[in-house]
C-alpha positions as CSV (number, residue, x, y, z in Angstrom):
1,M,-58.5,82.1,224.2
2,K,-61.5,83.7,226.2
3,K,-63.8,81.2,224.8
4,I,-61.4,78.2,226.0
5,S,-60.9,79.9,229.6
6,C,-64.7,80.0,230.2
7,L,-65.2,76.7,229.6
8,P,-64.6,75.1,232.8
9,I,-66.8,77.7,234.7
10,N,-69.7,77.2,232.4
11,L,-69.5,73.2,233.0
12,A,-69.4,73.9,236.9
13,V,-72.4,76.1,236.6
14,V,-74.3,73.2,234.7
15,T,-73.0,70.3,236.7
16,G,-74.1,72.6,239.8
17,L,-77.5,72.9,238.5
18,I,-77.8,69.4,237.7
19,S,-77.2,68.4,241.0
20,L,-79.8,71.1,242.9
21,V,-82.2,69.5,240.4
22,G,-81.2,66.1,241.4
23,L,-81.6,67.1,245.1
24,T,-84.9,68.5,244.6
25,A,-86.3,65.7,242.9
26,C,-85.2,63.4,245.9
27,T,-86.8,65.7,248.7
28,G,-90.2,65.6,247.4
29,N,-91.1,68.4,244.7
30,T,-92.4,65.3,242.5
31,P,-95.1,63.5,243.0
32,Q,-94.8,60.4,245.5
33,P,-96.8,57.3,245.7
34,P,-99.2,57.2,249.0
35,S,-96.9,56.1,251.8
36,Q,-97.6,53.0,253.8
37,T,-98.1,55.3,257.2
38,N,-100.9,57.1,255.4
39,V,-102.9,54.2,254.7
40,A,-102.4,52.6,258.0
41,Q,-103.9,55.7,259.7
42,T,-107.1,55.1,258.1
43,S,-109.2,51.9,259.1
44,T,-110.3,51.2,255.8
45,P,-107.6,52.4,252.9
46,A,-109.1,53.4,249.6
47,K,-108.2,50.7,247.1
48,E,-106.7,53.0,244.5
49,T,-104.2,53.8,247.7
50,A,-103.6,50.7,249.2
51,P,-100.0,49.9,249.5
52,A,-98.6,46.8,248.0
53,T,-97.2,45.5,251.1
54,K,-98.6,45.3,254.7
55,P,-97.5,48.5,256.5
56,T,-94.7,47.4,259.1
57,P,-95.6,47.5,263.2
58,T,-93.4,50.7,263.2
59,E,-95.4,52.7,260.7
60,I,-98.8,51.4,262.2
61,A,-97.7,52.5,265.6
62,Q,-97.8,56.2,264.4
63,A,-101.6,56.0,264.3
64,P,-102.3,54.4,267.6
65,L,-105.6,52.2,267.7
66,K,-108.8,53.5,269.2
67,E,-111.0,50.5,268.4
68,V,-110.0,46.6,268.2
69,T,-111.8,44.4,265.3
70,I,-112.0,40.3,265.7
71,A,-113.1,38.3,263.2
72,F,-114.5,35.6,265.0
73,A,-114.7,32.1,262.5
74,T,-118.4,31.0,260.7
75,R,-118.4,27.6,262.2
76,R,-121.3,24.9,261.5
77,D,-121.6,24.0,264.9
78,T,-122.1,27.6,266.3
79,K,-125.8,29.0,266.0
80,D,-126.7,32.6,266.5
81,L,-123.0,33.5,266.3
82,Q,-123.2,37.4,266.1
83,N,-125.4,37.9,269.0
84,K,-122.7,35.8,271.0
85,V,-119.9,37.6,269.4
86,D,-121.7,40.9,270.6
87,Q,-121.8,39.8,274.1
88,V,-118.1,38.4,274.1
89,T,-116.9,41.8,272.7
90,A,-119.0,43.6,275.4
91,I,-116.8,41.7,278.2
92,L,-113.7,42.3,276.2
93,S,-114.4,46.0,275.6
94,K,-114.9,46.4,279.3
95,E,-111.5,44.6,280.3
96,V,-109.6,46.2,277.7
97,G,-110.7,49.8,278.3
98,M,-111.4,50.5,274.7
99,P,-114.1,49.6,271.9
100,V,-114.0,46.3,270.8
101,K,-115.8,45.3,267.8
102,G,-116.9,41.5,266.4
103,I,-117.4,40.6,263.0
104,T,-118.1,37.3,261.6
105,A,-116.1,35.6,258.5
106,D,-114.9,32.5,257.3
107,E,-110.9,31.9,257.8
108,T,-109.9,32.8,254.0
109,A,-111.8,36.0,254.4
110,S,-110.3,36.3,258.2
111,V,-107.0,36.6,257.1
112,E,-107.5,38.6,254.5
113,A,-108.8,41.2,256.9
114,L,-106.0,41.1,258.9
115,K,-103.5,41.6,255.9
116,A,-105.8,44.4,254.8
117,N,-105.7,46.2,258.4
118,R,-109.4,45.6,258.6
119,A,-109.0,43.1,261.5
120,N,-106.7,43.1,264.3
121,V,-107.5,39.8,265.9
122,A,-109.0,36.5,264.6
123,F,-110.3,33.3,265.4
124,L,-108.4,30.9,263.2
125,S,-107.3,27.1,262.6
126,G,-103.8,25.9,262.7
127,R,-103.4,26.1,258.9
128,A,-105.1,29.6,258.6
129,S,-102.9,30.8,261.5
130,L,-100.0,30.1,259.4
131,K,-101.0,31.5,256.4
132,A,-102.2,35.0,258.3
133,E,-98.2,34.6,259.6
134,Q,-97.0,34.6,256.4
135,L,-99.2,37.2,254.9
136,S,-99.4,39.9,258.1
137,G,-96.7,38.8,260.5
138,A,-99.8,37.8,263.0
139,K,-99.2,34.8,265.7
140,M,-101.3,32.9,267.9
141,Y,-101.2,33.3,271.5
142,L,-103.9,31.3,273.0
143,A,-105.8,28.0,271.9
144,E,-109.2,26.6,272.6
145,V,-109.7,23.5,274.8
146,R,-112.6,21.4,273.8
147,A,-114.2,18.1,275.7
148,D,-114.3,16.5,272.5
149,Y,-110.6,17.0,271.7
150,S,-108.7,13.9,273.0
151,G,-105.6,16.2,273.5
152,G,-107.0,19.1,275.2
153,K,-105.7,21.7,273.0
154,T,-105.0,19.1,270.3
155,Y,-107.2,16.6,268.5
156,N,-107.0,13.6,266.3
157,S,-107.2,13.5,262.2
158,V,-109.1,10.1,261.9
159,F,-109.6,7.6,259.2
160,V,-113.3,6.0,259.6
161,V,-114.8,3.0,257.8
162,P,-118.2,1.5,258.5
163,E,-118.9,-0.3,261.4
164,D,-119.0,-3.8,259.1
165,S,-116.3,-2.9,256.8
166,P,-113.8,-5.9,256.7
167,L,-110.8,-3.4,257.3
168,K,-109.2,-3.9,260.7
169,T,-107.1,-1.9,263.1
170,L,-103.7,-4.0,263.2
171,A,-100.5,-3.5,265.5
172,D,-98.6,-1.7,262.9
173,P,-99.8,1.4,261.1
174,T,-98.3,0.7,258.0
175,Q,-100.1,-2.8,257.9
176,T,-103.3,-1.1,259.0
177,L,-102.8,1.6,256.1
178,E,-101.7,-0.9,253.7
179,Q,-105.5,-2.3,253.6
180,L,-106.7,0.9,252.2
181,R,-104.7,0.4,248.7
182,G,-107.4,0.4,246.1
183,K,-110.0,1.3,248.0
184,R,-112.1,4.7,247.6
185,M,-111.0,7.2,249.9
186,A,-113.2,10.5,250.7
187,F,-111.5,13.4,251.9
188,T,-113.2,16.2,254.0
189,S,-111.7,19.1,251.9
190,R,-108.3,20.2,250.1
191,S,-108.2,22.7,252.6
192,S,-109.0,20.8,256.1
193,G,-106.1,20.3,258.5
194,S,-107.5,16.9,259.8
195,G,-109.4,15.9,257.0
196,F,-106.5,16.1,254.2
197,I,-103.1,17.7,255.4
198,F,-102.5,15.3,258.2
199,P,-103.7,12.0,256.5
200,V,-101.9,12.9,253.5
201,S,-98.8,13.6,255.6
202,E,-99.2,10.2,257.5
203,L,-99.4,8.6,253.7
204,V,-96.5,10.2,252.6
205,G,-94.4,9.3,255.7
206,L,-95.5,5.9,255.5
207,K,-94.0,5.8,251.6
208,F,-97.9,5.1,250.3
209,V,-98.0,8.2,248.1
210,D,-95.2,10.7,247.0
211,G,-97.4,13.7,247.6
212,P,-101.0,15.0,247.0
213,D,-100.9,14.8,243.7
214,R,-100.4,11.2,243.2
215,L,-103.1,9.8,245.7
216,E,-104.9,8.0,242.6
217,Q,-101.9,5.7,242.4
218,F,-102.8,4.3,245.7
219,F,-106.6,4.5,245.9
220,S,-108.8,3.5,243.2
221,K,-111.1,6.6,243.5
222,V,-110.6,10.0,245.4
223,T,-113.3,12.3,246.3
224,Y,-113.4,15.7,248.1
225,G,-116.3,17.1,250.1
226,D,-117.5,20.3,251.4
227,G,-116.8,19.7,254.9
228,Y,-117.0,16.5,257.5
229,S,-120.6,15.7,257.2
230,S,-120.4,15.3,253.2
231,A,-117.3,13.0,253.6
232,L,-118.9,10.9,256.2
233,Q,-122.1,10.8,253.9
234,A,-120.3,9.1,251.3
235,L,-119.2,6.5,253.8
236,L,-122.8,6.0,254.8
237,R,-124.3,5.8,251.7
238,G,-121.5,3.2,250.4
239,Q,-120.2,5.7,247.8
240,A,-116.7,5.1,249.7
241,D,-114.7,2.6,251.7
242,V,-112.8,5.3,254.2
243,A,-113.1,8.8,254.9
244,V,-110.9,11.0,256.9
245,V,-112.4,13.9,259.3
246,S,-111.7,15.1,263.0
247,E,-112.3,12.8,265.9
248,Y,-115.3,15.4,267.0
249,A,-117.0,15.2,263.6
250,L,-118.3,11.7,264.2
251,L,-120.8,13.6,266.9
252,P,-123.6,15.6,266.3
253,P,-124.1,18.1,264.4
254,W,-121.7,16.7,262.0
255,I,-123.8,13.4,261.9
256,T,-126.6,12.0,263.8
257,A,-125.8,9.9,267.1
258,E,-127.6,7.0,265.0
259,E,-125.2,7.6,262.3
260,G,-122.5,7.4,264.5
261,K,-123.0,4.0,265.5
262,K,-122.6,2.8,261.9
263,L,-119.0,4.0,261.7
264,R,-115.8,3.4,263.4
265,V,-112.1,4.7,263.6
266,L,-109.7,2.5,261.7
267,H,-106.6,4.6,262.3
268,S,-105.8,8.0,264.3
269,V,-103.1,10.9,263.6
270,P,-102.7,12.7,266.5
271,N,-101.5,16.2,267.6
272,V,-103.4,18.1,265.0
273,P,-103.3,21.7,266.9
274,A,-106.4,23.4,268.2
275,H,-107.9,26.6,266.5
276,G,-107.1,29.5,268.4
277,I,-106.8,33.4,269.1
278,V,-104.3,35.1,266.5
279,I,-103.2,38.3,267.2
280,D,-101.7,40.8,264.5
281,D,-98.4,42.1,264.6
282,S,-99.5,45.7,264.1
283,V,-101.1,45.7,267.6
284,P,-99.0,47.3,270.0
285,A,-97.2,44.8,272.9
286,D,-99.1,46.4,275.7
287,L,-102.5,46.4,273.9
288,R,-101.8,42.8,273.2
289,E,-101.4,41.9,276.6
290,K,-104.5,43.6,277.4
291,L,-106.3,41.5,275.0
292,I,-104.9,38.3,276.3
293,K,-106.0,39.0,279.8
294,A,-109.5,40.2,278.7
295,F,-110.1,36.9,276.9
296,L,-108.7,35.0,279.6
297,K,-111.6,36.3,281.6
298,L,-114.1,34.1,279.4
299,N,-112.5,31.3,281.5
300,E,-114.4,32.7,284.6
301,P,-117.5,30.9,286.0
302,E,-119.7,33.9,285.1
303,N,-118.6,34.1,281.7
304,K,-118.0,30.0,280.8
305,A,-121.4,29.3,279.7
306,L,-121.2,32.1,277.0
307,F,-117.7,30.9,275.8
308,L,-118.8,27.1,275.7
309,S,-121.9,28.2,273.2
310,L,-119.7,30.3,271.0
311,Y,-117.6,27.4,269.6
312,N,-117.9,24.7,272.1
313,S,-115.0,25.3,274.0
314,T,-114.4,25.0,277.7
315,E,-111.1,27.1,278.1
316,L,-108.8,29.3,276.3
317,V,-105.0,28.5,277.2
318,K,-101.9,30.4,276.4
319,V,-99.4,29.1,274.0
320,D,-96.2,29.6,272.1
321,H,-96.8,30.2,268.2
322,E,-94.2,28.1,266.9
323,Q,-94.5,24.9,269.4
324,H,-98.2,25.0,268.9
325,L,-98.4,24.8,265.3
326,A,-95.1,22.9,264.7
327,T,-97.2,19.7,264.0
328,M,-99.2,21.4,261.4
329,R,-96.0,23.4,259.7
330,T,-94.4,19.8,259.5
331,A,-97.5,18.3,258.1
332,I,-97.9,20.7,255.4
333,Q,-94.1,20.6,254.3
334,R,-94.2,16.6,254.1
335,A,-97.4,16.5,252.3
336,G,-96.0,18.7,250.1
337,L,-98.7,21.4,250.5
338,K,-98.6,25.1,251.4
339,P,-100.2,27.0,254.0
């Protein structure tokens, strides 16, 4: 009888011990994976401790930024970029009241830098901005205005043909583009907004193709360049009947003025969003506003020459991220692509 009477007591003790062990395990006595907060407190986290996902703004706010890093896009029409970047960041540092460092990188590397917290701000195209939003929560707050953008902060994607081509611009876009059936097409590249995404979206919208992988059903041959110049050179050399590029690519430095006279625009697709300045969501709101005001200082007369030499931009204007990039988002979806 004693053994039976003691059984509940022993079970109670064992149950209590199990509960205590479980509680201890939940409160940190077992090894834990590195926290996102700790990673966010270092400017360049070690690969072996990098979090699987980007830290949230709340976590990053626990370690105030002591320096702002801006990724400046490398573009063919910009010379001596790093020197100009250093001059621009000097102006921004003074206005923001904290060190601002500039790095140069292509758009893919710039988006990755935002994702990994190696950059806080970046100059990006519309498509890259949507990718940055997807991966890091970044948004575009300023867009560039250029004299060679027909829409100011938007520009045209253009179907270009040789000056002596029998293809004609007709009253109806469907009739104009119907002439391209069976022709040889040169796209800028599969990543280009104006040189691929917008023209493919136009062709899908007009029911000529079903998507980006069905282009050969409409064209007799499809080629992809490594930029505007290569697509236009294919046209100039007689290797293609039509090419698609940005409207400003018909000017130097993409082609010479003499080569430009040998080409003409057959059809335009408007409202490609201008490139702009994207700020990561980890940047506190007050610092973000300081950065925006500092960038707008580049519009002032004493800084205009420097800013123009950077990206051929005449002005920066404030934009709403969703509104400015709405046409790019629609074109990507209609073309059956991803950011």
